[in-house]
C-alpha positions in Angstrom: 178.6 388.5 30.6 177.6 385.4 32.2 174.5 385.8 34.9 175.0 384.7 38.3 173.0 381.4 38.7 169.9 381.6 41.4 170.1 381.2 44.7 169.1 377.6 45.7 170.0 377.4 49.1 170.0 380.3 51.5 173.0 380.4 53.7 171.2 382.6 56.5 169.0 380.2 57.2 171.6 377.5 57.3 173.8 379.1 59.6 170.4 379.9 62.1 169.7 376.1 61.7 173.0 375.3 62.9 172.7 377.6 65.8 169.0 375.6 66.6 170.7 372.2 66.2 173.0 373.1 69.1 170.7 374.6 71.5 171.8 374.3 75.3 170.2 371.6 77.4 168.1 373.6 80.5 170.5 373.7 83.3 170.5 371.5 85.7 170.3 374.1 89.0 167.7 376.9 89.7 169.6 379.7 88.4 170.0 383.0 90.6 169.6 384.7 87.3 165.9 383.8 87.3 165.1 384.0 91.0 163.2 387.6 90.8 160.5 386.3 88.1 157.1 387.2 90.0 155.4 383.8 88.9 156.1 380.8 91.3 154.7 378.4 88.5 156.8 379.7 85.8 159.7 378.9 88.0 158.5 375.5 89.0 157.8 374.4 85.6 161.6 375.9 84.5 163.3 374.2 87.1 161.3 370.8 86.4 162.1 370.8 82.9 158.7 370.8 82.0 158.6 373.5 79.6 161.5 374.2 77.8 161.9 377.3 75.6 163.3 376.9 71.5 165.0 379.8 70.4 165.3 380.5 66.8 168.8 381.0 65.2 168.7 384.8 64.9 168.0 385.0 68.9 170.7 382.4 70.0 172.8 384.6 68.0 172.0 387.2 69.8 172.5 385.3 73.1 176.1 384.7 71.9 176.6 388.8 71.2 175.6 389.2 74.7 177.7 386.9 76.1 180.5 388.5 74.1 179.7 391.8 75.6 181.0 390.4 78.9 184.1 390.6 77.9 184.3 394.0 76.1 182.8 395.6 79.3 185.7 393.7 81.4 188.1 395.3 79.1 186.5 398.8 79.5 186.5 398.8 83.2 190.2 397.5 82.9 191.1 400.5 80.8 189.2 402.7 82.9 191.3 401.9 85.5 189.0 399.1 88.0 190.5 396.3 89.2 188.0 393.5 88.4 188.3 389.4 88.7 186.7 386.1 88.2 185.5 387.2 84.8 184.6 385.0 81.6 185.7 381.3 82.1 187.0 382.1 85.7 183.6 383.5 86.9 183.0 383.0 90.8 180.3 380.2 91.3 177.9 380.5 94.2 176.2 377.7 95.5 173.6 378.1 98.2 172.3 374.5 98.7 169.0 373.2 97.8 170.0 373.2 93.8 170.4 377.3 94.2 173.3 378.6 92.3 174.8 381.0 89.9 177.7 382.6 88.5 178.7 386.3 88.7 180.0 388.1 85.8 183.1 389.7 87.8 184.1 391.0 91.3 185.5 394.5 91.5 188.2 395.0 93.9 188.4 398.4 93.7 188.4 401.2 91.2 184.9 402.4 91.1 184.9 406.5 91.2 182.2 406.8 93.7 184.0 404.1 96.1 187.6 403.8 95.0 188.0 400.9 97.7 185.0 399.0 97.9 184.4 395.8 96.6 181.5 395.2 94.1 180.2 392.3 92.6 179.5 393.0 88.9 176.8 392.4 86.5 176.6 392.7 82.8 173.6 393.1 80.5 172.9 394.0 77.3 169.5 396.0 76.0 167.8 396.9 73.0 166.9 400.9 72.8 163.0 400.6 74.2 164.3 398.3 77.2 167.7 400.6 77.5 165.6 403.7 77.8 163.2 402.4 80.6 166.1 401.7 82.4 167.6 405.0 82.4 164.5 406.7 83.1 163.5 404.4 86.1 166.4 402.3 87.2 167.5 398.6 87.5 165.0 397.8 90.5 162.0 399.0 88.9 162.9 398.6 85.2 164.2 395.2 85.6 163.3 393.7 88.6 164.9 390.2 87.8 168.6 391.4 87.5 168.0 393.5 90.5 167.3 390.5 92.5 169.7 388.2 91.1 172.0 391.0 92.1 170.6 390.9 95.6 171.3 387.2 95.7 174.9 387.1 94.3 175.5 390.0 96.8 174.1 387.6 99.5 175.9 384.3 98.6 179.4 386.4 98.6 179.3 388.6 101.5 179.7 391.6 99.3 177.4 394.4 100.1 177.4 396.3 96.7 177.2 395.6 93.4 177.8 397.2 89.8 175.3 397.0 87.2 176.6 397.6 83.8 174.0 398.0 81.0 175.1 398.3 77.2 172.6 399.5 74.8 172.6 397.5 71.5 171.6 400.4 69.2 174.3 402.4 69.7 176.9 401.3 72.4 175.3 403.4 75.0 176.8 402.8 78.4 174.6 402.8 81.5 175.9 402.0 85.1 174.2 401.8 88.6 175.5 401.1 92.3 173.3 398.9 94.2 173.0 398.7 98.0 172.8 394.9 99.6 169.5 394.6 101.1 170.2 391.5 103.6 166.5 390.8 104.6 165.1 391.0 101.1 167.6 388.9 99.8 167.2 386.1 102.3 163.5 386.3 102.0 163.9 385.7 98.4 166.2 382.5 99.1 163.6 381.2 101.1 160.8 381.6 98.1 163.3 380.1 96.0 164.0 376.8 98.3 159.8 376.4 98.9 159.9 376.7 94.6 162.4 374.1 94.5 160.9 371.6 97.0 157.3 371.8 96.1 155.9 368.4 95.0 153.0 369.8 93.9 152.8 372.7 90.7 152.3 376.2 92.5 149.5 378.4 91.3 149.8 380.9 88.1 150.5 384.7 88.5 147.4 384.6 86.6 144.4 382.3 84.8 143.8 385.2 82.6 145.9 384.4 79.1 145.4 387.9 78.1 147.8 389.1 81.0 150.1 391.1 79.9 152.9 388.8 82.0 151.3 385.7 80.8 151.0 386.6 77.1 154.6 386.4 76.5 155.6 383.8 78.9 157.2 380.3 77.4 154.5 378.6 79.0 151.6 380.4 78.1 150.5 377.3 76.3 151.0 375.0 78.7 149.1 377.0 81.3 146.7 378.2 79.3 145.7 376.2 76.6 147.0 372.0 76.6 148.4 371.8 80.3 150.4 369.0 78.7 154.3 368.9 79.2 155.7 368.0 75.9 158.7 366.5 77.5 159.9 363.4 79.1 163.1 363.5 81.8 163.3 362.4 85.4 162.2 365.7 86.6 158.7 365.7 84.8 158.3 362.0 86.3 155.9 361.5 89.3 158.8 359.3 91.0 161.0 362.0 91.4 161.8 364.4 94.1 164.4 367.4 94.6 165.9 366.6 97.5 166.7 369.6 100.0 170.8 368.2 99.7 170.8 369.3 95.9 170.4 365.9 94.5 167.4 364.1 92.8 166.0 360.6 94.4 163.7 358.2 92.4 160.7 356.4 94.4 160.4 353.9 91.5 164.1 352.5 92.0 164.7 353.7 95.3 167.7 355.7 94.6 169.2 358.8 95.7 172.0 361.0 93.3 170.2 360.5 90.0 173.3 361.6 87.6 172.4 365.1 85.7 173.1 363.4 82.4 170.5 360.4 82.6 167.9 363.2 84.1 167.5 364.5 80.7 166.6 361.4 79.4 164.9 359.4 82.1 163.9 356.0 82.2 161.2 353.8 80.7 159.5 353.4 84.2 159.0 357.3 83.8 155.2 358.3 85.1 153.6 361.6 84.1 153.6 363.9 87.2 149.7 364.3 87.5 150.3 368.6 87.5 151.7 368.2 83.9 148.9 366.4 82.4 145.0 368.0 81.6 143.5 364.9 83.1 142.0 363.4 86.1 143.7 360.3 87.8 141.4 357.2 87.8 141.8 354.6 90.4 145.1 352.4 90.6 146.3 350.0 92.8 150.4 350.1 91.8 152.7 352.3 92.9 154.8 352.2 89.8 152.2 353.1 87.5 149.5 356.2 87.3 146.0 355.6 85.8 144.9 358.8 83.7 141.1 359.6 82.3 141.8 360.3 78.7 138.6 360.8 76.6 136.6 358.8 78.9 138.9 355.7 79.1 141.4 354.9 81.9 145.1 354.7 80.4 147.7 353.3 82.0 150.8 355.1 82.3 154.3 353.6 83.2 156.8 351.0 81.8 155.3 350.3 78.7 153.7 347.0 77.9 150.1 345.5 77.5 147.7 348.3 78.0 150.4 350.4 79.5 151.5 353.3 77.8 154.8 355.3 77.8 154.8 359.2 78.6 156.1 360.0 75.0 153.3 357.7 73.7 150.9 359.5 75.8 152.1 362.9 74.7 152.5 362.0 71.1 149.1 361.2 70.4 146.3 361.3 73.7 143.6 360.6 71.2 144.9 357.2 69.7 145.4 355.2 73.6 143.4 352.3 74.0 141.7 352.0 70.5 141.3 348.5 69.3 143.4 349.1 66.5 146.4 350.7 68.5 146.3 347.8 70.6 146.2 345.3 68.1 149.4 346.9 66.6 151.0 346.8 69.7 150.1 343.2 70.7 151.3 341.9 67.1 154.6 343.8 67.0 156.0 343.9 70.5 157.5 346.9 71.4 155.7 348.9 69.0 155.0 352.5 70.0 153.1 355.6 69.3 155.7 358.2 68.2 153.3 361.1 66.6 150.1 362.2 66.1 148.1 361.5 63.1 145.5 363.2 61.3 143.2 360.0 61.1 140.1 359.7 63.3 139.6 356.6 64.8 
């Protein structure tokens, strides 16, 4: 009997790699689904695309499973006699203005046994066993406040004063359901908080300056807040020239324009200047409005449209230690258009 040849490629790794290569870009709006997050700084960094989580393939597959779960929950509700609309690809979208919005998982027209004729917004979530157990013990407001405040905003946006929270335990398919009452004053206060974060030109304070604080330890902004203080991303929203307007548009002071298309925002332009709150360095003297000067390793480094002695934001992020070095400057003079593209091991 011929033996099966040893495995040369890991198919699981290839599947996960395919998911990782197709990760979604950050959402263009400030999502109601995150509005209840406790940390103003995290919300500001997320909306500015300054910190962008990258998930491994396994987690992305989990997200996909949660998305499919929504269809199964809708099927189960309908089988139980609930009339539910605006589900799946036909979700009801809410626009609060000032960049803030979201999509409701569904709108229940009737059929909830405790209030058969009452309309509810529907919110569906999947949970691991530990999370699900805590949810059952403490209820959604205490156990999952982000989910609770998401529903409050959705009720505010739809004018529907009840919500049905449907949770599924991924371990054994147990269901948990809870009706939530609308709290108009609190929802309006939350919306105003979100508008303030969106329109803030400067980065808010963090929830804690202690890197070991439990709410910071597992945050995607932990490295930024407690270590590097340097964004890894160059796009319109990390640029000092950009402003989030109350109208829901982005404006650019450098190009004196308003209404920057979303697709363009993801890449930005060559005139990008790193926002001063997204770098760990002090600003130096500068007489130009189209550039910034940062003091990096004791040297004044010009940041803006790249040219002689002016470094692109991507170069600064790639290797701050190389900036202004004689050899680097000589290479850039000899080869116009040459750029620093990555960090290197050698010490200049």
